[in-house]
C-alpha angles and dihedrals in degrees: 000000000000120000131200136203111263090218107046105007096238118155108257124220116236109269094017114147094189135029112258091217105044106011094237115155113251098193117121122231089255090056092050094064105124119216126206089246092056093049092050089049091050090049090053092048091047086061095054124087110273110242133191134204133239106249092215106047104008095244119154113256134178117242092249095058118101097187133039116249093212103048101010093229119145117255112268095002091112122033112208096117132039108252092216103046104011093236116153112258134189132225089251093061123093092178136034108254089211107049102007095239116154108253100206140011093196115152118227143162109219106305093342115104128185126236123272093251093053088043092059089050090050090049089051093050091045092057091063124083091241094046094048093050094051096043091049087049087066101033093053098041090133098036113116101156104062129072134252119202122215094263090050089048100045098039090051091051091046093056088046093054090047091052091046092051094048091048089048092052091049094047087049093053096044095042090090091068105079104218097024091049092050094049094047091047089055091049090052095050090045089051091053092050091047088056094058094080098051093040091054089047091049092051092048092051086050089055089051091051089050091053093248130133112253089244087073088073090059089051093045089051093051091049094040090238098129090122091059090050092051095053097053112116123251115268118217 
């Protein structure tokens, strides 16, 4: 009998503990009963040194290592094995079916994927607080249910301001060239319009984090009080 993920509806493989598409746990309440023996085993494992696995050959690695000592491939550059548990994964999997770890954080737009070198730079940027805030700004462009803390909000807007400033300077410099100036100006305007959706979603998530209804964002916009909304502390 086929089974499907309760969260995304993806068909589950037999024996899967996690959905390969969304990472949602698939175990039932009956399977989640914890025995004293399993608790003792987990406590023993917690005392051991945490190891990772090479995603290219499956060799054990320390978390501090950036390259595998067996095959020499950079960590997370190729995704044949789960970095957390070492299980074999396929190109179709977004999450490991054994431990639920996200297989790849590769940035893509539709079917267009960036090169490995650019991906490494994106990964480094994504590990920083500023990078994580700005990447989430785009990835959650239509997410109105989650929350955005003040750092998430302000760092995302900071990068947006820097990007706007750079594009404005480029547009101003190239504006003296008739056709090129017009083309760059159109791109600048289109980029501003594209940012409307993610910035609105960001403000609404900031409202959620402050414990306010999303309608407060509309009121704050009408009253030009978005700055006040943005500085409110997070509400537990």
